[in-house]
N, C-alpha and C positions, 0 to 999 in steps of 0.2 A: 658869347659865353663859351668858355672852355668846357669840354666834355672828355671823359676818359675813353679809352679804346672801346669801340663797338657800341658806344652810347649814342642814342639819337634824340634824347630829350622828350620822348613821347610819354614816359612814365615819371621821370624825375625832371622837373623843370629847372632846377638850380643845383649845380654840383659844387658850388663854392664851399659849402661846409665840408664836403669830402676832401677837397684839396687842402683846406686848412687843417683838417684832421691829420692828413698824411704828414704835414709839416710838424704839427705838435707831437704826434706819436713818435716820429723820427727823433725829435729833439729830447723828449722825455724818456723814451724807452728804447730807442735805436731803430735801425733799419728793419729788423725783424718785425717789430710792432707795426710799422707802416705797411709792410708786405702782407700782414695778416688781414688788411682791409683792401686787398686787391683780389679780383676774381681769378680762380684757378680751375683746372679741369674737374676737380672733385665737386666744385659748385655746380657745374653744368650737369654732372652725373646725378647730383642730388635733385636738381630741378627736373631732370628727365624722369626720375622716379615719381615726382609729384604730378607731372602732367597726366591728365586723365583722372586723377583722384581728387584734385581740387578744381572746382568748376568756375569759381569767380576770381577775378583778378585781385579784388580786395582781400579775399581769403588767402590767395597765393602769396601776396605781399606780407600778410600777417605771419604765415608759416616761415617764410624766408627771413623776415626780420628777426624772429626768434633764433633761427639757425645762425645768423650772423652775429648775434649779441655777444657770444663768447669770444669773438675775435676783435671786439672793439674795446679799447681801454677807456673807461669812463672819465678819468681825469683829463686825458688828452682830448676827448670829445667835448668836455665842458669848456676847456680853454679855447678850443677851436670855435665853439659856438659863440663864446663871448667875443672873440676876435672877428668872427664873420658877421655877427649881427649886432654887437654892442649891447647885449642883454645877458644878465646872469641867469643861469638855468641849473637845475639839479643835474649832477653828473650822470645819474642813471637815465634821466630823460634825454640828455644830450647823446648818450650812447645809443639809445633807442632810435633817435633821429638819424644818426650816422648809419646804423644798421638798416634802417628803412631805405636810405639812399642806396646802400649796397644791394638790397633786395630789388629795388627798382632798376638799378644798373644791370643786374643779372637778367631780369626780364627783357630789358632793351637789347642786351647782347644776344640773348636767345632769339629774339625777333630778327636781329640783324644777320644772324647766321642761318636763319630758316628753321631753327629748332622749334620755335613757338610762333603761333599766329594768333593774334587777338581778334576776336569778333565782337561786334557791338561795343557798348560802353564798358562792360565789366567782365565779359566772359572770354575765355581763350578757346 
């Protein structure tokens, strides 16, 4: 299974939707749209500010999902979801699922770089 840079699969088990999203976003909206769904330095700074304030991994993922929502194109996400899984889904829900993958990827990347350490099943 392919994973993006610094991902280890410990939070996000399947990145296929994200890869499909990049394809669809690029096709529908151009390279800029696809780049909006890639991690950058500002994302790590945002996460760094959350560490210590958010105690549970599930809560951290919820906050990060909301953070990434504005960077996900709903129609590209819907098309990617249909292509990846063969199931129609509401565009908003598809965008939330892509944003959740981005949130999980950021957590995995932060773990890989030593910025974040997860303890137990749900705490960091």
